[in-house]
N, C-alpha and C positions, 0 to 999 in steps of 0.2 A: 504494500500500500504506500503510495507516495504521500508526502507531507500535505499536499493540497487535498488529497482525498480524505486524509484523516481530519481535516478541518471541517468537513461536512458534519453538521449536527452541533457544532460548538456555538456558543454565544460570544459576542464581543461588543466592543464599543467603537463607534466611528470616530476617527481622529482627524480625518480630512473629509469634509462634507462631500457626499455623492451628489451628482447632478442629473440623476435619472438617465434619460436618453442622450443627454449632452456629455456624459462621461463619468468615469469612475472617481471614487474617493479612496480612502484607506480605512481599514479596520484593524484594530489591535485585538489579537486573540491570545488567551492564556493556553499554552500547550507545551508539553515536554518539560515541565518544570520552569518555564520562562514565558516570555511574551514574544509574539511574532507579528509583524505588520504585513498585511496583504492588500493588494488592490481590491477594492470592493465595488461591485456593480449592483445597482438597484433599479427597480422599475420607476419609482418616484424619488425625487430628491430627498436626502436625509441629512439633517444638520449634524455638525460635530457634537459628540456626546450622546447620540442616539444609541440605545441598546438594540443589537441586531442578532439574528440567527443566520448562520451559513447554511444554505440549502443546496448548493451546487458548486462544484469545482470547475474552473475553466482551464486549469493547468497553469504553469508558469507563475505561481503565487498570486493567482487571480481567482476570486470567488464571487458568487452571487449571494446577496444578503436581502433579508426582509426585516422590517421593524419588529421588535420582540420585547415584551416586558412593558414596564411602565413609562418609558420615554427616555429622557436624557439622564446621563450619569457622568461622573468625573472620570475621564479615560485613564487617569494615572493612579487610580486607587484599586 
């Protein structure tokens, strides 16, 4: 299993806002005892701090995300 595939099902926090169809942002995921940043694509724009769920891997450290949980959180906690 690649690291991108193992990201599917994880929750994370948007650290660079996504722009929906206009382009990706970045998501911070806790994995493997640390944190990893991935390019994050979403159908709708998501602001920095949004809690998201990874539902698909695009490979090359790129994932599809959707909003998850109660909204915005501090990405560094």
